[in-house]
N, C-alpha and C positions, 0 to 999 in steps of 0.2 A: 816313477812307477805308475802304471795305470790305475791301481787301487792301493790306497795307503791310509794309515792312521796319522793325522796331522799331529806332530810332536815337536816342531821347531820353536825357538823363542819368538820368531816373527809370527807364527801361527797363533801362539798364545796372545801376543799383543793385538793382532788384528781382530781376534774374537773377543777381546776384553776379558780373558780368563787368567786365573792364577794357578800355577802348577801345584797340584796337591790340595787345592782348596775348592770346595763346591759351595756355591752360594744358593740361597733359596730361590732366586729368580731362574736358576737353571732347571728347576722342576716346574716352572710356570709354563704357560703357553709359548711355544717357540716358533710357531708358524702362523700364517694367515689361514684359518680353517676353511675359508671360502676360496682359497687359491689352489694351485696345483701342488698340493702337499698332503701329507698324512701325519698323524701323530697319535701316540697312545701312551697310557699310564697303566702299568702292569703290577699286579700283586699276586703272590702265592704264599701258601702256608701249609705246613704239615702239623697237624694237631695231635694232642696227646693220645687220643684213642685210635689213631691211624687214619683219620679223615684228612683228605687233601682238598684244598679249596683254591681256585684260581679266579680272579676278577680282573677284567681289563676294560678300560674306558677308551673308546676310539673317536676321533673326529670323522673318520671314514675308513674304508678298507685299505690295507697297506698295498694292495695290488692295483688300486684304482684311484690314485691321487687326483686325477682329472675330474672326478665327480664333484658336484657341489657338496657343501657341508652335509654329512649324513651321520649324525651322532649314533653310536652303537655301544652296547655293553655286552660282553660275553662272560658268562658264569659257568664254571665247571666244578662240580662237587662230586667227589668219590668217597663213599663211606666204606668202612672196613668189612661190612657185610655184603659188599658188591653193588649196593644201590648207587646209582649215578643220577645226577641232575645236569642237564645241558640246556642252557637258555641263551638264545641269540636274540637280543632285543634291539630294535631300530626305532628311532625317534625323529620328530620333525626338527628342522634347524632352529626354530625359535625356542626349543626346550634345552638348548645347549648354552652354557657360558663357562668361561675360564679366565683366570687372572694371569697376567704376564709377570707379576711380581713374585709369585710363589704358587705352590700347588693348591688350587681351589677350583676344582672341576665339578660342574653340576649338569646333569642330564635328567630333566624332569625332577622327580623326587629323589634321585640317586646322587650321591656325593662322594668325592674322593679328594680329601684335603689334608694338608700337613705342612710342617715348617722344617723339614729334614729330620728333626729329632722325634716328633710324634705325628702319627697320621691316624685319621678316622675315615672309615669307608662304610657307606650304607648303600645297599642295593635291595630292591624289592621287585617281586613279580608274583603272579598268581600262586598262592600257596607257599611262597618261600620268601624269607627275609634274612639278610645277614647284616650284622653290625660288628665292625672290626676295629680294634685299636692296635696299632703297630708302633712299638717303641724301639728305636735304633739302639744297638749295642756295640757297633763298631762305626768308625767314621764314614760319612758319605764318601762316595768314590766315583771317579770316572776314569776310563783308560786314557791317559794323557789329556788331550783337549776334548776327547769324546766325539770328535768330528772325523768321520771316515769319508774319503772322497774317491770318486770313480771317474776316470778320464780316459775316453777311448781314442783321443787324438783328433777328434773331429771338432767342428766349430760350435758344437752345441753346449760347450762348457762343462765344468765338473758337476757331477751329481753328488748329493749328500745323504749320508745316513748318520744321524746323531744318536748318542747313547750316554746316559748317566744313570748311576745306581745310587739314589739318595739313601736307600736302606739296604746295604749288602747283606746284613743279618740283623734281625730284631726279634723281640719277644712279641707274642700275639695273644690277645684275648678276643675270642669270637663268639658272639651270641647268634645262634642259628635257630630260626623258627621254620619248621616244615609241617604244613597241614595242622597248624595250631599247637604243635609240640615244640617247646622252647628248651634249649640247652646251651650252656656256656662252657667253652673248651679253651684250653691254652696250648700254645705251641711256639714254633719258630717260623718267622716269615721273611719275606724279601720284597723289595719294590724297585722297579726300574722304569725308565721313561725314554721313549724313542720317538724320532721324527725324521722326516726326509722329504725329498722333492722329486722322486721318480719311483715308478713301480718297482718293488723289490725284486720281482722276477726278472727284470731287465738288467739288474746289477749283480745279483747273487745267484750262484748255482746251488749252493747248499750252505747251511750252517749247523754246527754242533753247539749245543748250549746246555749248561746245567749248573747246579749249585749243590753243595753238600756240607753237612756238619759231621766232621770225623774227629772224634776225640777233642782235643783243645783247638783244632783247626776248623776254620770256615773257609770255603772256597767258592769262587764264582769263575766260570770259564766259558769262553765262546771261541770257536774257530771257524772263521768265515772263508769260504772259497768263492772268489768272484767269477762272473760269467766269462766265457771265452774271449769276448771282445775286450775284456780288461785283463787279458794275459793269464787267466786262471790264477791270479795273484791270491795269496792267502793273508788274512789279517787275524792273528791270534790276540785274544784278550784274556787276561789271567790275573786273578786276585787271590792271595793267601793271607788270611788273618789268623793270629794265634792269641788266645786269651784276651780278645777285644782290641788288638792293635794290628795294623797292617804291617806285614813282614816282607812281602814281595809282591810287585805288580808291574814289572818291566816286560812288556809284550815281546821285546826283541830277544828275551832270554828263554822263550818257550819253543819247544819242538813237539810234534805229535807223531806217534807211530801207532799203527793199528794191526790187528791180526784176526784170524778165524773169521774171514768174511763169508757171508752167505747172502742169498737174495730173498727178500721178503716176498712171500707168495701174493699177498694182497696188493701191495703197492708196486712191486717190481723193482724196488730200490735196493741197492747194496747196503748191508748192515754189518757192522763189525762187532763181534762178540767181545773184543778186547780193544780198549783205547788207552794209550799211555801218554800222559802229558809230562814232559820232562822240563823242569825249570832249573836253569843253572846260571846264576847271576851273582853280583857282588854280595847280595844278601844271604846267599847260601844255595844249596842244591836240594831240590825237592822233587818227588815223583808222585804223580797221581795216576793210579791204575783203576780203570773201570772194567768190571766184569759183568756182562749182560746176563741176566737170568730170565727175564720175562718181558715181552712186548705188551705194554698196557694199552696203547692207542695206535691204531692204523687208520689213517684218513687220507683218501684221495680227494683233493679239493673239488674236483669236477663233480663228485657225487653230491655236493651241496648245491649244485646249480640245476635249474630246471628250464624247460622250454627253449626259447631262442638263445638265452645265455649259454646253456649247455651245448647247443648245436654250434654256436660261434666258437666256444672254447675247444670243442672237438676238432673243428675245422682248422683252428690255429695250432693244433698240436699241444694244447695246454696239458702239462703233466706234473703239476705240483702235488706234493704229498707231505704228510706230517706223521712222524712216529715218536712215541714216548716210551721210554724203557725204565725198568727198575733192575737193580742188581747191587753188587758190592762196590764200594769205593775204598781204596787203600791209599793212605798218605804215608810216604816215607821221607825222612830227612837223612841225607847222606853226607859224609865227610870223605872225600875221595870216592872210593868204591865201597866204603863200609857204611852199612845202614845203621844209624845210631838211634833212630826212633821210628816206630811204625804203629799205625792205628787203622782200624777197618770198621766201616759202618755201612748201612744200606743207604742208597741214594736213588734219585730219579733224574734222568736227563733226556734230552730230545735231539732229534735229527729232523731238520726242515729242508726239504728238497724242492727248490723252485724249478729246476731244469730237468732235462732227461738224464737218466742214469748213463754214465760213461763206461 
């Protein structure tokens, strides 16, 4: 297949990985940050008062791995009263360090470190500081080997996108200081780690990603559609945990259906008001249904560019967009066609479009 998730015994052996076991080194530096690669460590949390916080440490932009080491931090804070903070911080190469043995990433005075079980994150910028402790409550997880390969049949070789979720679900304590006012909040959090060796817009047409806590279930899902030169292949990733244990994660058992499609006015991208992920495997039959209620974020990447960069992107037909949604998530367990268990909660999920709408 032109695009696929490596899952064979030989793939595990060649990568030095063990099925179902994540080692601390898998959350360490996986690339040469000065080479033609990108890498990022991602964290998000939903806090008890309705605050949402996202923190990401980057070696460089995911769309520009040919750049030299360009350490970056992105901070997105959304408060229940509608207040938002968006910080895009860039640093010099000498302000970056990271360990290959485990997660210990430092960019100037900012840190992201942990041992799979417990993580601490510190970020600071003018007028804002966040100190976070994240405690894992379910096992660390990766989809099979976590290595997705893209091969267009040419002699350029396979391209890689790697993914591991050291903390699929965890408890969070976050101390936020904004303009001298400090408060400590608790909530539920998530951490994953990605790396690769080619611009994502050259590999992926779009992805759908989200996570949710629904009754006793925690879910993480991603549905990747490759670019046309990779056969429009799809790579589903899906994790279901219940009461702190993994109950299902076989990507081959997942199908996606959508409905009530509309076109987003700002980005021009198709958006589905309903997404249904059906999991039917040896572990059981589960259904996740997402019902879109509100678009939280609409962002055309080209709007973040200026001057010659923007002109070059326009000339190249660059059309990447990001959308974030909120709505209902319903999890059902079925036996045959009979629904034996159902739970509904609110959730946030995203749609990342690298390519033109089809």
